[in-house]
N, C-alpha and C positions, 0 to 999 in steps of 0.2 A: 812345095817350094824347094828347088834345088839351087844350091849356091856354093861357090868355092870359098874356102877360108883357110888361112894358114894355121894348121893344128900341130901342136907339138906331138911327135910320134914316139911313144915309148918303145925303146929298142932293146931293153935289157934281156927280155926272154929270147929274142931272136939271136942276140949276141952270145947267149949262153947255150944256143943250140936247140932251144925249144921252139918248134915251128907251129905250135898250136895257134889257131885263130882265137880271138878273145872277145867275149861279149860282157858288157856291164849294162844291165837293164833294170829299170824301175817300172813296174806295170801295175795298173789298177784294173780290176776285173770284177764284174757283177754277173754271176751265173744265171740269175733270174732273167735279165734282159739281154745278156750278151755284150753289154757295153764294155769297151776296153779302150784304154789309152796307155801309152808307153813312151818313154824316152830313154836314150842310152847311147852307147858307143859300140861300134864293131871294129876291131883292129884285125886287118888281114896281115898275116905273116906268111909271105910267099915261100912255098917249099919247092919252087921251080920258076920257070918263066911264066909270068901272068900278064897277058895283054888285055884281058877283059874280065871284069867281076860282075857276074849276073846274079842279082839277088831276087828272090821270090818272096812275095808278101800277099797275104789274103786280101782279096779285093773288097772285103767288107770294111776296110779302114781307109782313111784318107791320110796321106803323108802331109804333115804340117811343116816339117823342116827336115832337110837332109843336107848336111854339110860335109865337105871332104877336102882333101889337100889341094892347095893352089896349083893350077895348071892342069887339073884333071877335067874330064868331060863326063857328063852323065845325061841319061834320058830315061823316061818312063814309058813302058809298054802297058797299056791298060789290060790287054789279054796276053798272058805270057805263053811262050813256047819253050819246050825243053826236049832235047833228043828228037826233034822233028814232030813232036806231039803238041797239040793245043791244050793248055792247062786252064780249064774253065775256072771262074771265080778266083783267079790268081793274076796278080799284076807283077811286072818285072821292073827292077831298077838296074840299069846297065851302066856301070862305071868303067871308064877307059883310062887307066893310069898313063900319065905322060911324064917321062918315058915309061915303057912297060917295066913291071917289077921283075927282079931276079931273086934267086934264092936268098932268104934272110931279110929282104926288104920288107918294110911295114907301111901300111896305109891305114889311117884311122878315119872312120866315118861316124858322124854323130847324127842321130835321127830322133824324130818325134812323130807320132801318129795317133789317131783316135778314130773310133767308129764302133761298129757292132760286128761280132762274129757269133753266129748262131749255128746250130747243127746243119741247117740248110746251106751254110756258106762253106762247109767242109767238103772238098772235092778230091784231094789227092790220096789221103790216107785216113786211118781210123780216127774217130773222135766223136764227142758228143758234148753239147752244152745244155745242161738242164739244172733246175734248182737243187735236186737231190744228189746228182752225180755228174761231174764234169771231167772230161779228159781232153786237155789241150796237148795233143801228143804227136810226135813225129811230124808228118807233113801237113798238120793243121795250118802251118805257116802263120802263126800269130806274131812272129817277129821276122825281120829280114833274114832269110836263109840263103846262104851260098851253098848250093848243092855240091859244088866241087871241093868243098873243104874236107879235109881228112880228119884231123883232131880238133876239138873245140874245148876251150876253157871258158866257163861261164859262171857268173854270179848274178842272180836275179833277186831283186826285192819285190815281193808281190803283196799287194793290198787287196783284201777280199772282205766280204761281210764277216763280222766277228764270230758267227756260229760255225764257220767252216774250218775244217782241218785240211792241210795241204801236205801232199807227199810227192816225192820225185826221186831220181837217182841220187845216191849219196845222202847228204844231210838236208832235211827240211826243218828249219828251226823257227819257232815262233818268237819274235823279238818284241812284240807288243800285241794287244788285242787287234785282230784282223790284219796283222802285218807279219810276213814270213820271209825268210831268206832261203834260197835254193842253191845248194853248192854240191856239185857231183864229187868234189874232193880231188879233182885232177882232170887231165884232158881225157875226153871220151870220144869215141867214134859214133856219134849219133846226134840227134837234135836236142834242143832244150825242151824238156818234157815235164809236165806236172799233172796231177789229178787232185780233185778236191771234192769233199762231201760234207754235209752237215749231219749225216745220219748213218754212215757206213759202220760195219761190224769188223773188228780186227781180231784175229786169232794168231797167237805166236807159238812157235815150237823151237826147241834147241835141236840143231842138226848134227852136233858133234864138231870137234876140231875148232872150237871157239866161234862157230858160225851158227846163226839163228835165222829163222824165216818168219815173216809176217804176211798173213793172207788177209787182204781187205776185200770185203764183199758187201753186197746190198743188204742181205740178210744172212744169218748164220748158215754156213755151208756144211751140209751133212757129210760131204766127202772130203772134209778138210784133212783128216788123218791120211787118207790115201794120196791126196795132192801133195801134202808136205812130206810124206814118206818118199814119194817119187823124187822130189827135189833132193832130199838127203841121199838117196841111193845113187842118183845120177852124179851128184857132186863127188861122192866117194869113188865111183867108177872112173871118172875122168881124172881125178887126182891120182889114182893108181897108175895111170898111163903117163901123165905129164908132170906130176907133182902139184903142189899148191899153185893156184893161179896168181899172177902178178897183180895182186890187189890188196889193199889194206882194209877193205870193207869187212864188216863183221855181221852185216844183216842183209839178207836178200828180201826184197819187197815184191810180193805178188799182188797184182791188181786183177780182181775177178768180179765184174758186175753180173752176179748170178741171176739177177732179174734184169732183163735187157732195158736200159734206160732210153733206148732209141738210137743206138750207136750206128754211125756210118761204118761199113765194113766190119760187122761184129765178129766175123770169123778170122779176122787178121790178128795175129799174135806177134810180139816182138820183145826184144830185150834192149835196154839202153844202159850202157856202162856196166853191163853184166849183172848188176845187182838190182835192177828194176825191171820186172818181167810183167808184161801185160798179157793176160790169158784170153783165149778166144772163147766163143760161146757155143762150141760144138759139143758132141757127146764126150763122155768121160775118157774113153779109150783114145780118141784123137787128142784130147787135151793133155793126157799124160805123155803121149808120144811127142807132142809139141813141146812140153816142158823139158823133155830130154834134149831137144834141139836148143831151146833157149838157155839151159844151163851150160851147154857146150860153149856158148858165147863168152862165158867167163874166161875161157882160154883163147877162143877164136873169134875175134872181132876186127881183124885186119882187112885192108883192102878198101879202096874208095868206092862208095856206093854208086851203082849204075855203070860200073866198068868191069872189065875182065878180072881185075884184082879182087872184086867182091867174092870171087870163087873161094878165097881163103877165109871168108866169113861164113857165107850161107851154104855153099856146097859141102865144105868140110864139116860144118855143124850138123847138117842133115845126115851125112854118112855116119858120123859118130853117134847120132841119136838112134839110127837104125841098129847099130852095133849094140848100143845099150838096151834097146827094145828086145833084140834077140836074146840077150843075156837074161833079161827079166821075164820074157813071155814065151820063150822057146823057139826052136828051129822052125816049126810050122808057121808061126807068126812071121818070122823073118823071111821065109821062102815066099809067102804070100805077098808080103810087103815089097820084096825085091821084084817079083813078077809084075806087080802093078806099076812100080817105079820104072822098070825097063820098058814097059809098053808105052808109058807116057813119054819117056826120054826118046823113044824112036820117032815120035811125032814132033819133037822139038825142031824148030826151024832156026837156022843160022849157026854161028860159031861163038862160043864163049870168048874166044880171043878177040873178037871184034864187037863185043857187047858195048852198047852206048845208049844209056837212057833207062827209063823206068816203065816201059810198056810190057805187054804180055810176053815178049821174048825174054825179058829178064827173069820172069817167074819160071818159065819152062826150062831155060838154060841153066839157071843156078840151082833150082830146087829139084830138078828132075834129071837133066842130062849130066850135070856135074857129079852128083852123088852116084849115079849109075856107073859112070866111068871110074870113079874111085873104087867101087865094088869090083869092077872088072880088073882094075889094077891089083886089088887084093887077091883076086883069084889067081893072078899071074905070079905075084911075088910073095904072097903069104901075109898073114896077120902080123906076125912078129916084125917083118920088114916094114909093114905099114906103120906100126908103132914107132919103130926107129926113125923112119922118115919124118913123121909128124913131131916127134920129140925134138929132132934136130931142127926142123923148121920153126918150132915154137921157141926153142932156146936161142935161135939166131934172130928172133923177131922178124921173120919173113913177112913182108907186107905186099909183095907184088907176085902175080902169077908167073912172070918171067923168072924171078928169083927162085920160086918153087920148082919150076921146070929145070933150072940149072942144078938145083940141089938133087932132084930126082936123077938127073944124068950122072952126077958125081957118085951117087950111092948105087944105082942100078944099071948104069951104062947108057950110052947114047941111043942104042936101039930101042930100049924100053921108053926112054924119054921122048924119042922121036915118034914112036907109036902113039903115046899118050897125047902129045901135042897135036898130031894129025887128027886124032879122035875128037879133040875139043872143038 
């Protein structure tokens, strides 16, 4: 049911300069059956001109109510498309603000839905729904997701069977038997994510500098010391370049289902809010290399996903991870890794400058071509100049590729910046 209603739009955050979109959700979820129901609000805070808001939601649920501001128009597409690609098992809700939103404007939408989400219903990204281990993560799309959002503030109240423990970015707090609140503690560049189990094993380590790590696995992990040691060493390495990350988090959570519970995309790894890292199920060397990448996101998580600006998140993190790997495992490892990367980058089709969407091109452009070009830039200007460039970009909170290119021109000259732009 779609209907218009006059809703009071909270504008304090926008007036104060906070352009984060905001979610307040209460959800009820049973991992044994996949039954889910939820209600809540989503407040769009425009960071520019917005003529259309395209929300994606898993097709395993039925929308029972969706209300929005008076004068708006909305429709549902039972099979969603994004970036020219058909998204199976995904529905879209398209809201057209009248008049279009401009920077700082807000629009609140209230929603209710119910249905079932099982592992078979997960299409876009990693996830699993099972009695012993559930990940409702990233593009599982268990709530209405606006993929064009940049930063999100969220507070989720989650009701689950009493035997389950819930974790997620920031703080997951049990407020009653079977009832949890999930609060990342601030705006994050990522989706609302959680995992739950009634039987996982947790191992904790102090990492130094007031930081600790917790590793959650299906069974006790024999390589826990090496995994947690890699996290500690990577953190120290990046902090030595950039200083401490802009976070008040004291704990890094690692999620590692070391016995595969039936994951969709088990070799996908990612970080949300920097402090919540989901490990892949590949071999240990690849996992440690990937952890170097994910820890870099504590500093580098800028850039809207699926656009050229994501270069400042994924390409930079991959380049830094390779530098950390070379420092840890030697020049021969780095030379081999660069050779493989450069060969893959040579096959990448298209330009990072025109990236739009989440298809195969995004993977090859951001994770192969982007870091390969950053290494070529280092070959030209040197490691010390790269450190200065990235420290400057980090200190300035650079969030767009164009801003990064302007900074490169200021520091290294128009000729270098022009070459780099052309190579992108």
